[in-house]
KOLGU-4560 file (N, C-alpha, C; in nm, 3 decimals, padded with zeros to 5 digits):
<recs>
<n_xx: 07.423 n_yy: 04.531 n_zz: 02.997 ca_xx: 07.517 ca_yy: 04.623 ca_zz: 03.058 c_xx: 07.448 c_yy: 04.709 c_zz: 03.164 mol: A seq: 1 type: MET>
<n_xx: 07.328 n_yy: 04.747 n_zz: 03.140 ca_xx: 07.258 ca_yy: 04.830 ca_zz: 03.237 c_xx: 07.129 c_yy: 04.762 c_zz: 03.279 mol: A seq: 2 type: THR>
<n_xx: 07.084 n_yy: 04.799 n_zz: 03.397 ca_xx: 06.957 ca_yy: 04.745 ca_zz: 03.443 c_xx: 06.844 c_yy: 04.845 c_zz: 03.420 mol: A seq: 3 type: SER>
<n_xx: 06.878 n_yy: 04.969 n_zz: 03.396 ca_xx: 06.778 ca_yy: 05.073 ca_zz: 03.367 c_xx: 06.770 c_yy: 05.093 c_zz: 03.217 mol: A seq: 4 type: LYS>
<n_xx: 06.659 n_yy: 05.145 n_zz: 03.172 ca_xx: 06.649 ca_yy: 05.174 ca_zz: 03.030 c_xx: 06.670 c_yy: 05.324 c_zz: 03.009 mol: A seq: 5 type: SER>
<n_xx: 06.772 n_yy: 05.354 n_zz: 02.931 ca_xx: 06.805 ca_yy: 05.492 ca_zz: 02.897 c_xx: 06.766 c_yy: 05.516 c_zz: 02.753 mol: A seq: 6 type: TYR>
<n_xx: 06.699 n_yy: 05.628 n_zz: 02.729 ca_xx: 06.658 ca_yy: 05.655 ca_zz: 02.592 c_xx: 06.772 c_yy: 05.719 c_zz: 02.511 mol: A seq: 7 type: SER>
<n_xx: 06.861 n_yy: 05.790 n_zz: 02.578 ca_xx: 06.975 ca_yy: 05.850 ca_zz: 02.508 c_xx: 07.102 c_yy: 05.824 c_zz: 02.586 mol: A seq: 8 type: THR>
<n_xx: 07.214 n_yy: 05.841 n_zz: 02.520 ca_xx: 07.343 ca_yy: 05.822 ca_zz: 02.585 c_xx: 07.369 c_yy: 05.929 c_zz: 02.690 mol: A seq: 9 type: LEU>
<n_xx: 07.315 n_yy: 06.047 n_zz: 02.671 ca_xx: 07.336 ca_yy: 06.156 ca_zz: 02.766 c_xx: 07.273 c_yy: 06.127 c_zz: 02.902 mol: A seq: 10 type: GLU>
<n_xx: 07.170 n_yy: 06.044 n_zz: 02.905 ca_xx: 07.106 ca_yy: 06.010 ca_zz: 03.032 c_xx: 07.190 c_yy: 05.912 c_zz: 03.113 mol: A seq: 11 type: GLU>
<n_xx: 07.278 n_yy: 05.841 n_zz: 03.048 ca_xx: 07.364 ca_yy: 05.744 ca_zz: 03.115 c_xx: 07.482 c_yy: 05.820 c_zz: 03.173 mol: A seq: 12 type: PHE>
<n_xx: 07.496 n_yy: 05.821 n_zz: 03.305 ca_xx: 07.602 ca_yy: 05.901 ca_zz: 03.368 c_xx: 07.739 c_yy: 05.841 c_zz: 03.339 mol: A seq: 13 type: THR>
<n_xx: 07.836 n_yy: 05.928 n_zz: 03.326 ca_xx: 07.972 ca_yy: 05.887 ca_zz: 03.291 c_xx: 08.033 c_yy: 05.801 c_zz: 03.401 mol: A seq: 14 type: ILE>
<n_xx: 08.012 n_yy: 05.838 n_zz: 03.526 ca_xx: 08.072 ca_yy: 05.760 ca_zz: 03.635 c_xx: 08.019 c_yy: 05.617 c_zz: 03.637 mol: A seq: 15 type: SER>
<n_xx: 07.891 n_yy: 05.598 n_zz: 03.609 ca_xx: 07.837 ca_yy: 05.463 ca_zz: 03.601 c_xx: 07.901 c_yy: 05.386 c_zz: 03.486 mol: A seq: 16 type: ASP>
<n_xx: 07.918 n_yy: 05.452 n_zz: 03.374 ca_xx: 07.978 ca_yy: 05.389 ca_zz: 03.257 c_xx: 08.121 c_yy: 05.346 c_zz: 03.286 mol: A seq: 17 type: TRP>
<n_xx: 08.198 n_yy: 05.436 n_zz: 03.347 ca_xx: 08.338 ca_yy: 05.406 ca_zz: 03.377 c_xx: 08.348 c_yy: 05.291 c_zz: 03.476 mol: A seq: 18 type: VAL>
<n_xx: 08.265 n_yy: 05.291 n_zz: 03.578 ca_xx: 08.269 ca_yy: 05.184 ca_zz: 03.677 c_xx: 08.229 c_yy: 05.050 c_zz: 03.617 mol: A seq: 19 type: ASN>
<n_xx: 08.140 n_yy: 05.049 n_zz: 03.524 ca_xx: 08.098 ca_yy: 04.923 ca_zz: 03.461 c_xx: 08.201 c_yy: 04.871 c_zz: 03.362 mol: A seq: 20 type: ARG>
<n_xx: 08.270 n_yy: 04.961 n_zz: 03.293 ca_xx: 08.368 ca_yy: 04.921 ca_zz: 03.193 c_xx: 08.499 c_yy: 04.877 c_zz: 03.260 mol: A seq: 21 type: ILE>
<n_xx: 08.542 n_yy: 04.951 n_zz: 03.361 ca_xx: 08.670 ca_yy: 04.923 ca_zz: 03.426 c_xx: 08.653 c_yy: 04.809 c_zz: 03.526 mol: A seq: 22 type: ALA>
<n_xx: 08.696 n_yy: 04.691 n_zz: 03.486 ca_xx: 08.685 ca_yy: 04.577 ca_zz: 03.575 c_xx: 08.806 c_yy: 04.567 c_zz: 03.667 mol: A seq: 23 type: GLU>
<n_xx: 08.924 n_yy: 04.592 n_zz: 03.614 ca_xx: 09.047 ca_yy: 04.585 ca_zz: 03.692 c_xx: 09.101 c_yy: 04.726 c_zz: 03.710 mol: A seq: 24 type: ASP>
<n_xx: 09.207 n_yy: 04.733 n_zz: 03.788 ca_xx: 09.272 ca_yy: 04.862 ca_zz: 03.806 c_xx: 09.353 c_yy: 04.895 c_zz: 03.681 mol: A seq: 25 type: THR>
<n_xx: 09.371 n_yy: 05.022 n_zz: 03.657 ca_xx: 09.447 ca_yy: 05.065 ca_zz: 03.540 c_xx: 09.595 c_yy: 05.038 c_zz: 03.561 mol: A seq: 26 type: ALA>
<n_xx: 09.661 n_yy: 04.997 n_zz: 03.456 ca_xx: 09.804 ca_yy: 04.969 ca_zz: 03.462 c_xx: 09.874 c_yy: 05.065 c_zz: 03.368 mol: A seq: 27 type: GLU>
<n_xx: 09.955 n_yy: 05.152 n_zz: 03.426 ca_xx: 10.027 ca_yy: 05.251 ca_zz: 03.346 c_xx: 10.170 c_yy: 05.204 c_zz: 03.327 mol: A seq: 28 type: TYR>
<n_xx: 10.210 n_yy: 05.191 n_zz: 03.202 ca_xx: 10.344 ca_yy: 05.146 ca_zz: 03.170 c_xx: 10.427 c_yy: 05.262 c_zz: 03.120 mol: A seq: 29 type: LEU>
<n_xx: 10.553 n_yy: 05.264 n_zz: 03.163 ca_xx: 10.642 ca_yy: 05.368 ca_zz: 03.112 c_xx: 10.696 c_yy: 05.323 c_zz: 02.977 mol: A seq: 30 type: THR>
<n_xx: 10.720 n_yy: 05.415 n_zz: 02.887 ca_xx: 10.773 ca_yy: 05.376 ca_zz: 02.756 c_xx: 10.912 c_yy: 05.316 c_zz: 02.770 mol: A seq: 31 type: PRO>
<n_xx: 10.939 n_yy: 05.218 n_zz: 02.685 ca_xx: 11.071 ca_yy: 05.154 ca_zz: 02.688 c_xx: 11.173 c_yy: 05.245 c_zz: 02.622 mol: A seq: 32 type: ARG>
<n_xx: 11.293 n_yy: 05.241 n_zz: 02.672 ca_xx: 11.399 ca_yy: 05.322 ca_zz: 02.613 c_xx: 11.448 c_yy: 05.256 c_zz: 02.485 mol: A seq: 33 type: THR>
<n_xx: 11.513 n_yy: 05.332 n_zz: 02.402 ca_xx: 11.566 ca_yy: 05.278 ca_zz: 02.276 c_xx: 11.670 c_yy: 05.170 c_zz: 02.304 mol: A seq: 34 type: ARG>
<n_xx: 11.748 n_yy: 05.190 n_zz: 02.408 ca_xx: 11.850 ca_yy: 05.091 ca_zz: 02.444 c_xx: 11.784 c_yy: 04.958 c_zz: 02.480 mol: A seq: 35 type: ARG>
<n_xx: 11.676 n_yy: 04.963 n_zz: 02.557 ca_xx: 11.605 ca_yy: 04.842 ca_zz: 02.598 c_xx: 11.540 c_yy: 04.774 c_zz: 02.478 mol: A seq: 36 type: LYS>
<n_xx: 11.478 n_yy: 04.851 n_zz: 02.389 ca_xx: 11.417 ca_yy: 04.793 ca_zz: 02.270 c_xx: 11.521 c_yy: 04.726 c_zz: 02.182 mol: A seq: 37 type: MET>
<n_xx: 11.638 n_yy: 04.791 n_zz: 02.169 ca_xx: 11.745 ca_yy: 04.736 ca_zz: 02.086 c_xx: 11.798 c_yy: 04.606 c_zz: 02.146 mol: A seq: 38 type: LYS>
<n_xx: 11.818 n_yy: 04.604 n_zz: 02.277 ca_xx: 11.871 ca_yy: 04.483 ca_zz: 02.340 c_xx: 11.767 c_yy: 04.370 c_zz: 02.333 mol: A seq: 39 type: SER>
<n_xx: 11.640 n_yy: 04.401 n_zz: 02.347 ca_xx: 11.535 ca_yy: 04.299 ca_zz: 02.333 c_xx: 11.532 c_yy: 04.243 c_zz: 02.192 mol: A seq: 40 type: ASP>
<n_xx: 11.545 n_yy: 04.330 n_zz: 02.093 ca_xx: 11.540 ca_yy: 04.287 ca_zz: 01.953 c_xx: 11.657 c_yy: 04.195 c_zz: 01.920 mol: A seq: 41 type: TYR>
<n_xx: 11.778 n_yy: 04.240 n_zz: 01.954 ca_xx: 11.894 ca_yy: 04.158 ca_zz: 01.920 c_xx: 11.905 c_yy: 04.035 c_zz: 02.010 mol: A seq: 42 type: PHE>
<n_xx: 11.850 n_yy: 04.040 n_zz: 02.130 ca_xx: 11.849 ca_yy: 03.924 ca_zz: 02.217 c_xx: 11.756 c_yy: 03.816 c_zz: 02.167 mol: A seq: 43 type: GLY>
<n_xx: 11.649 n_yy: 03.855 n_zz: 02.100 ca_xx: 11.553 ca_yy: 03.757 ca_zz: 02.048 c_xx: 11.602 c_yy: 03.692 c_zz: 01.920 mol: A seq: 44 type: SER>
<n_xx: 11.701 n_yy: 03.750 n_zz: 01.853 ca_xx: 11.754 ca_yy: 03.697 ca_zz: 01.728 c_xx: 11.845 c_yy: 03.578 c_zz: 01.748 mol: A seq: 45 type: LYS>
<n_xx: 11.893 n_yy: 03.557 n_zz: 01.871 ca_xx: 11.991 ca_yy: 03.450 ca_zz: 01.899 c_xx: 11.929 c_yy: 03.314 c_zz: 01.893 mol: A seq: 46 type: LYS>
</recs>
């Protein structure tokens, strides 16, 4: 994961960690409404 040797986690900068972990862009989803969940549930039962 790293090319440098860190003796403690505190020496590893947060921005480097975030950039290495985040490979893709973040995807934020809005919560589904109860009406949508209900229609999906009953639609899948058919």
